[in-house]
C-alpha positions as CSV (number, residue, x, y, z in Angstrom):
1,X,19.0,29.5,2.2
2,X,16.1,27.4,3.6
3,X,16.0,26.9,7.4
4,X,17.2,23.5,8.7
5,X,14.7,21.9,11.1
6,X,15.8,19.3,13.6
7,X,13.0,17.7,15.6
8,X,14.7,17.1,18.9
9,X,11.7,16.0,20.9
10,X,10.5,13.2,18.6
11,X,10.5,10.5,21.3
12,X,9.4,12.7,24.2
13,X,7.3,15.5,22.7
14,X,7.2,18.9,24.4
15,X,3.6,19.8,23.6
16,X,2.4,23.3,22.9
17,X,-0.5,24.9,24.8
18,X,-2.7,24.4,21.7
19,X,-1.9,20.7,21.5
20,X,-2.5,20.2,25.2
21,X,-5.8,22.1,25.0
22,X,-7.0,20.0,22.0
23,X,-6.1,16.8,23.8
24,X,-7.9,17.9,26.9
25,X,-11.0,18.9,24.9
26,X,-11.1,15.6,23.1
27,X,-11.0,13.8,26.4
28,X,-14.4,15.3,27.3
29,X,-16.0,13.7,24.2
30,X,-17.6,10.3,23.8
31,X,-16.3,9.2,20.4
32,X,-18.6,6.7,18.7
33,X,-16.2,4.9,16.5
34,X,-18.7,2.4,15.1
35,X,-20.1,1.6,11.7
36,X,-23.7,2.3,12.6
37,X,-23.0,5.6,14.2
38,X,-20.7,6.8,11.3
39,X,-23.2,5.7,8.6
40,X,-26.2,7.3,10.4
41,X,-24.4,10.6,10.7
42,X,-23.4,10.5,7.0
43,X,-27.0,10.0,6.1
44,X,-28.2,12.9,8.3
45,X,-25.6,15.3,6.9
46,X,-26.3,14.5,3.3
47,X,-30.0,13.7,3.4
48,X,-29.2,10.6,1.4
49,X,-29.8,7.0,2.5
50,X,-28.5,4.6,-0.2
51,X,-24.8,3.5,0.2
52,X,-25.0,1.1,-2.8
53,X,-23.7,-2.5,-2.6
54,X,-23.1,-3.5,1.0
55,X,-19.8,-5.2,0.5
56,X,-17.9,-2.3,2.0
57,X,-19.5,-2.9,5.4
58,X,-17.1,-5.7,6.3
59,X,-14.1,-3.4,5.6
60,X,-15.6,-0.5,7.6
61,X,-16.3,-2.9,10.5
62,X,-12.7,-4.2,10.4
63,X,-11.3,-0.6,10.6
64,X,-13.6,0.3,13.5
65,X,-12.9,-2.9,15.4
66,X,-9.1,-2.5,15.0
67,X,-9.0,1.1,16.0
68,X,-11.5,0.6,18.9
69,X,-9.2,-2.2,20.2
70,X,-6.1,0.2,20.1
71,X,-5.6,1.4,23.7
72,X,-2.7,3.5,22.6
73,X,-4.8,6.0,20.8
74,X,-5.6,9.3,22.4
75,X,-9.2,10.5,22.2
76,X,-8.1,13.1,19.7
77,X,-6.6,10.4,17.6
78,X,-9.9,8.5,17.7
79,X,-11.8,11.6,16.7
80,X,-9.5,12.1,13.8
81,X,-9.9,8.6,12.6
82,X,-13.7,8.8,13.0
83,X,-13.8,12.0,11.0
84,X,-11.9,10.3,8.2
85,X,-14.3,7.4,8.1
86,X,-17.2,9.8,8.2
87,X,-15.8,11.8,5.3
88,X,-15.6,8.6,3.3
89,X,-19.1,7.5,4.2
90,X,-20.5,10.9,3.1
91,X,-18.7,10.7,-0.2
92,X,-19.9,7.2,-0.8
93,X,-23.5,8.3,-0.5
94,X,-22.9,11.3,-2.8
95,X,-21.0,9.1,-5.4
96,X,-23.8,6.5,-5.4
97,X,-26.4,9.2,-5.7
98,X,-24.9,10.9,-8.7
99,X,-24.3,7.6,-10.5
100,X,-27.9,6.5,-9.9
101,X,-29.2,9.8,-11.3
102,X,-26.7,9.9,-14.2
103,X,-25.9,6.3,-15.3
104,X,-24.3,7.8,-18.5
105,X,-21.3,8.6,-16.4
106,X,-20.2,5.0,-16.7
107,X,-19.7,5.6,-20.5
108,X,-17.1,8.3,-19.9
109,X,-13.6,7.1,-21.0
110,X,-10.5,7.6,-19.0
111,X,-7.9,7.6,-21.7
112,X,-4.1,7.2,-21.6
113,X,-3.5,8.7,-18.2
114,X,0.1,9.4,-17.0
115,X,0.6,7.6,-13.7
116,X,3.4,8.0,-11.2
117,X,4.3,5.1,-9.0
118,X,7.2,4.9,-6.5
119,X,7.9,4.7,-2.8
120,X,6.5,7.5,-0.6
121,X,9.1,10.2,-0.1
122,X,10.8,9.3,-3.4
123,X,9.9,12.3,-5.5
124,X,6.5,11.1,-6.5
125,X,4.7,14.2,-5.0
126,X,7.1,16.6,-6.7
127,X,6.8,14.9,-10.0
128,X,3.0,14.8,-9.9
129,X,2.7,18.4,-8.9
130,X,5.2,19.5,-11.6
131,X,3.4,17.7,-14.4
132,X,0.0,19.0,-13.1
133,X,1.2,22.5,-13.9
134,X,0.8,21.5,-17.5
135,X,-2.7,22.9,-18.4
136,X,-3.2,20.1,-20.9
137,X,-3.4,17.6,-18.0
138,X,-6.2,17.1,-15.5
139,X,-5.0,16.5,-11.9
140,X,-6.7,16.0,-8.6
141,X,-6.3,18.8,-6.0
142,X,-6.5,17.8,-2.4
143,X,-9.8,19.6,-1.7
144,X,-11.5,17.6,-4.5
145,X,-9.9,14.3,-3.5
146,X,-11.5,14.7,-0.1
147,X,-14.9,15.6,-1.4
148,X,-15.2,14.6,-5.1
149,X,-19.0,15.2,-5.3
150,X,-20.6,18.4,-3.9
151,X,-23.2,18.0,-1.1
152,X,-26.8,18.5,-2.1
153,X,-27.7,22.2,-2.5
154,X,-24.2,23.5,-1.8
155,X,-22.9,26.2,-4.2
156,X,-20.0,28.5,-4.3
157,X,-20.3,31.5,-2.0
158,X,-20.4,35.2,-3.0
159,X,-16.6,35.1,-3.1
160,X,-16.7,32.2,-5.7
161,X,-15.1,29.7,-3.3
162,X,-16.4,26.2,-3.3
163,X,-17.5,25.1,0.2
164,X,-15.4,22.0,-0.2
165,X,-12.3,24.0,-0.9
166,X,-13.0,26.2,2.2
167,X,-13.4,23.1,4.4
168,X,-10.1,21.8,3.2
169,X,-8.4,25.1,3.8
170,X,-9.8,25.2,7.3
171,X,-8.4,21.7,8.0
172,X,-5.0,22.7,6.6
173,X,-4.9,25.8,8.8
174,X,-5.7,23.6,11.9
175,X,-3.1,21.0,10.9
176,X,-0.4,23.7,10.6
177,X,-1.3,25.0,14.0
178,X,-1.4,21.6,15.6
179,X,1.6,20.1,13.8
180,X,3.5,23.1,12.5
181,X,6.4,21.2,11.0
182,X,4.2,19.2,8.7
183,X,4.4,21.7,5.9
184,X,8.2,21.1,5.7
185,X,7.7,17.4,5.3
186,X,4.4,17.0,3.3
187,X,2.3,20.0,2.2
188,X,-1.4,19.5,2.5
189,X,-2.9,22.8,1.4
190,X,-6.1,22.7,-0.7
191,X,-4.4,23.3,-4.1
192,X,-1.8,20.6,-3.5
193,X,-2.2,17.8,-6.1
194,X,-3.0,14.7,-4.2
195,X,-3.0,10.9,-4.7
196,X,-6.0,9.4,-6.4
197,X,-5.8,6.7,-3.7
198,X,-8.0,9.1,-1.7
199,X,-10.8,8.2,-4.2
200,X,-10.7,4.6,-3.0
201,X,-11.6,5.9,0.5
202,X,-15.4,5.9,-0.1
203,X,-15.1,2.2,-1.0
204,X,-13.2,1.8,2.4
205,X,-10.1,0.4,0.6
206,X,-6.4,0.9,0.0
207,X,-3.3,0.9,2.1
208,X,-3.9,4.5,3.1
209,X,-5.4,3.5,6.4
210,X,-2.0,2.2,7.4
211,X,-0.7,5.7,7.2
212,X,-3.5,7.0,9.5
213,X,-2.9,4.7,12.4
214,X,-1.3,1.5,13.6
215,X,-3.3,-1.0,11.5
216,X,-1.7,-4.4,11.1
217,X,-5.0,-6.2,10.8
218,X,-6.1,-3.9,8.0
219,X,-2.7,-4.5,6.3
220,X,-3.2,-8.3,6.4
221,X,-6.7,-7.9,5.0
222,X,-5.4,-5.7,2.2
223,X,-2.6,-8.2,1.4
224,X,-5.2,-11.0,1.2
225,X,-7.7,-9.1,-1.0
226,X,-7.8,-8.6,-4.8
227,X,-7.6,-4.8,-5.2
228,X,-9.0,-4.8,-8.7
229,X,-12.6,-3.8,-7.6
230,X,-11.2,-0.9,-5.7
231,X,-9.2,0.3,-8.6
232,X,-12.3,0.1,-10.7
233,X,-14.1,2.1,-8.1
234,X,-11.3,4.7,-8.3
235,X,-11.7,4.8,-12.1
236,X,-15.4,5.4,-11.7
237,X,-14.9,8.4,-9.5
238,X,-12.4,9.8,-12.1
239,X,-15.3,9.4,-14.6
240,X,-17.5,11.4,-12.3
241,X,-15.0,14.2,-12.0
242,X,-14.5,14.2,-15.8
243,X,-18.2,14.4,-16.3
244,X,-18.6,17.1,-13.7
245,X,-16.0,19.1,-15.7
246,X,-18.4,19.0,-18.6
247,X,-16.4,16.5,-20.6
248,X,-19.1,13.9,-21.0
249,X,-17.1,11.5,-23.2
250,X,-13.7,11.9,-21.6
251,X,-12.2,12.6,-25.1
252,X,-10.8,16.0,-24.0
253,X,-9.4,14.9,-20.7
254,X,-6.0,13.3,-19.9
255,X,-5.3,12.7,-16.3
256,X,-2.0,12.7,-14.4
257,X,-2.1,10.6,-11.3
258,X,0.2,9.1,-8.7
259,X,0.3,6.7,-5.8
260,X,3.0,4.6,-4.0
261,X,0.5,1.8,-3.6
262,X,0.7,1.1,-7.3
263,X,4.2,-0.3,-6.8
264,X,2.7,-3.5,-5.3
265,X,-0.3,-3.4,-7.6
266,X,1.3,-3.1,-11.0
267,X,-0.8,-6.0,-12.4
268,X,-4.0,-4.5,-11.2
269,X,-3.0,-1.1,-12.4
270,X,-2.5,-2.6,-15.9
271,X,-5.8,-4.4,-15.9
272,X,-7.7,-1.2,-15.0
273,X,-5.6,1.4,-16.9
274,X,-4.2,-0.7,-19.8
275,X,-3.3,2.4,-22.0
276,X,-1.6,4.3,-19.2
277,X,2.0,5.5,-19.2
278,X,3.7,4.7,-15.9
279,X,6.6,6.5,-14.4
280,X,8.2,4.6,-11.5
281,X,10.4,6.6,-9.2
282,X,13.4,4.9,-7.5
283,X,15.2,6.1,-4.4
284,X,17.3,4.7,-1.6
285,X,14.7,2.9,0.5
286,X,16.7,3.7,3.7
287,X,16.3,7.4,3.0
288,X,12.6,6.8,2.3
289,X,12.0,4.9,5.5
290,X,13.9,7.5,7.5
291,X,11.8,10.4,6.1
292,X,8.5,8.5,6.4
293,X,8.8,7.3,10.0
294,X,10.1,10.7,11.1
295,X,6.9,12.3,9.7
296,X,4.7,9.6,11.2
297,X,6.5,9.9,14.6
298,X,6.0,13.6,14.6
299,X,2.3,13.2,14.1
300,X,2.0,10.6,16.9
301,X,2.5,13.3,19.5
302,X,-1.2,14.1,19.4
303,X,-2.6,10.9,18.1
304,X,-1.1,8.4,20.5
305,X,-0.5,8.4,24.2
306,X,3.1,7.4,23.7
307,X,5.3,7.8,20.5
308,X,6.3,4.4,19.3
309,X,9.5,5.0,17.3
310,X,10.6,1.4,17.5
311,X,7.3,0.1,16.2
312,X,7.4,2.7,13.3
313,X,10.9,1.6,12.2
314,X,10.0,-2.1,12.3
315,X,6.6,-1.8,10.6
316,X,7.6,0.6,7.8
317,X,10.9,-1.2,7.0
318,X,8.8,-4.4,6.4
319,X,6.2,-2.4,4.5
320,X,8.7,-0.8,2.2
321,X,10.3,-4.2,1.7
322,X,6.9,-5.6,0.5
323,X,6.4,-2.7,-1.9
324,X,9.8,-3.1,-3.5
325,X,9.7,-6.9,-3.7
326,X,6.4,-6.6,-5.6
327,X,7.9,-3.9,-7.8
328,X,10.9,-6.0,-8.7
329,X,8.8,-9.1,-9.3
330,X,6.2,-7.3,-11.5
331,X,8.1,-4.5,-13.2
332,X,8.2,-6.6,-16.4
333,X,4.4,-6.3,-16.8
334,X,4.8,-2.8,-18.1
335,X,6.6,-2.6,-21.4
336,X,9.3,0.0,-22.2
337,X,6.8,1.6,-24.6
338,X,4.4,2.4,-21.7
339,X,6.8,2.9,-18.8
340,X,9.9,4.6,-17.6
341,X,12.1,4.3,-14.5
342,X,12.8,7.6,-12.8
343,X,16.0,7.6,-10.7
344,X,15.7,10.1,-7.9
345,X,19.2,11.5,-8.3
346,X,18.6,12.1,-12.0
347,X,15.2,13.6,-11.4
348,X,16.6,16.0,-8.8
349,X,19.4,17.0,-11.1
350,X,17.1,18.1,-13.9
351,X,13.4,18.0,-13.3
352,X,12.3,19.2,-16.7
353,X,14.6,16.8,-18.6
354,X,13.0,13.9,-16.8
355,X,9.5,15.2,-17.5
356,X,10.4,15.5,-21.1
357,X,11.4,11.8,-21.2
358,X,8.1,10.8,-19.6
359,X,6.2,12.9,-22.1
360,X,8.1,11.3,-25.0
361,X,7.1,7.9,-23.7
362,X,3.5,9.1,-23.3
363,X,3.3,10.6,-26.8
364,X,2.9,14.1,-25.4
365,X,4.8,16.9,-26.9
366,X,6.8,19.3,-24.7
367,X,5.5,22.5,-26.2
368,X,6.9,25.9,-25.4
369,X,3.8,26.7,-23.4
370,X,4.1,23.6,-21.4
371,X,7.7,24.3,-20.7
372,X,6.9,27.8,-19.4
373,X,4.1,26.4,-17.2
374,X,6.4,23.7,-15.7
375,X,9.2,26.2,-15.1
376,X,6.7,28.6,-13.5
377,X,5.8,25.9,-11.0
378,X,9.5,25.3,-10.2
379,X,10.1,29.0,-9.7
380,X,7.2,29.3,-7.4
381,X,8.0,26.2,-5.4
382,X,11.7,26.1,-4.7
383,X,12.8,23.0,-2.8
384,X,12.9,23.5,1.0
385,X,10.9,26.7,0.9
386,X,9.1,25.6,4.1
387,X,12.4,24.5,5.7
388,X,14.5,21.3,5.4
389,X,14.0,18.7,8.0
390,X,17.3,17.1,9.2
391,X,16.7,13.4,9.7
392,X,18.7,11.1,12.0
393,X,17.8,7.4,11.6
394,X,20.5,6.2,14.0
395,X,20.0,8.9,16.6
396,X,16.2,9.0,16.6
397,X,15.4,5.4,15.9
398,X,18.5,3.4,16.9
399,X,18.7,1.9,13.4
400,X,22.0,1.6,11.6
401,X,21.4,2.7,8.0
402,X,24.0,0.4,6.4
403,X,22.6,-2.6,8.2
404,X,19.0,-1.7,7.2
405,X,20.2,-1.3,3.6
406,X,21.3,-4.9,3.4
407,X,17.6,-6.0,3.4
408,X,17.2,-4.2,0.1
409,X,20.2,-5.6,-1.8
410,X,17.9,-7.2,-4.3
411,X,16.5,-3.8,-5.2
412,X,19.9,-2.2,-5.7
413,X,20.8,-5.1,-7.9
414,X,17.8,-4.5,-10.1
415,X,17.9,-0.7,-10.3
416,X,20.9,1.7,-10.2
417,X,19.8,3.6,-7.1
418,X,22.3,5.6,-5.2
419,X,22.7,5.1,-1.4
420,X,22.0,8.4,0.4
421,X,22.0,7.9,4.2
């Protein structure tokens, strides 16, 4: 039986010696969280100079300005955010370079992908990783999402390990040391199949930045902006990855993808991936909010000077509301021939049966080999193997679950979702 984990110091963290040491070390650093500094360092590290079209600069400046104005960040939090922007700047240089040298990449086709959409914490990660066990499908491991294009001159070491993989493994080891309960809430090991949203990072786009730090100005910019160019950028990076695999036409590659952001971008998703099959997961939004803000609150113990549980509850209740309102309004854009609604309680009751339904909608046979591969994943990844976090929305956040649920009555009227909390 898996261990139950109750985070009892969520509001007033009791920091470990390692956490205290990391915070103290970061306080000795002068963190240059500015566009010029980040871009110059990316150029030095890659030996490349051309970032491509400059439209991204406004978005990078917005992020730097908002996070520089945030007096609640610890210096360690500022360092983490800068490192993320630096990662995206490096990748942008490398992506533009490989496209400049190999314009034929643009001719690669991304055909009939399987795309999972749904609220975060609603089974999307499990569904994605389960289908990714099917060797007929191409998925995006975390290490490759962070660095989709190798750095110039880098090759696998004598042990055959890609340096990008090793860097990701080192990051995960550090994250486990600094925030040891993270594995129980959201595994981030290098082989973990990740959201393709990360591939929008080099274009400095997507709602992902809202998960990294308190970013209401970024959210408002995102709301006001057409996301189609950023989805096209994402698709281009998928073409690069397909081409790097040796499939220079895309004819042999069928991708399986997922991202919660797609819920509020169903029209954009259809324009960019018109032949996709979309599986939309549905779960009690109160359970989703409870899980998400607990995870975010736990991470704030090292990223912020004070944990803001009230702010998390308010912000993410509104954010989930926006995602679900968009989903209800735009669900009709995807026909039953190309889409399926995945109820969380049905998916949890029989994983394989639900995948078989998705495959049928996508015209993909559930072969005996595929079934064995999927079952092998389930056997190797039992639920709660890293422990089960016990959530307490009322006790930790002072939020009454039933009262919060009334905000989502429109969603329960549209989809037969079961209340959980």
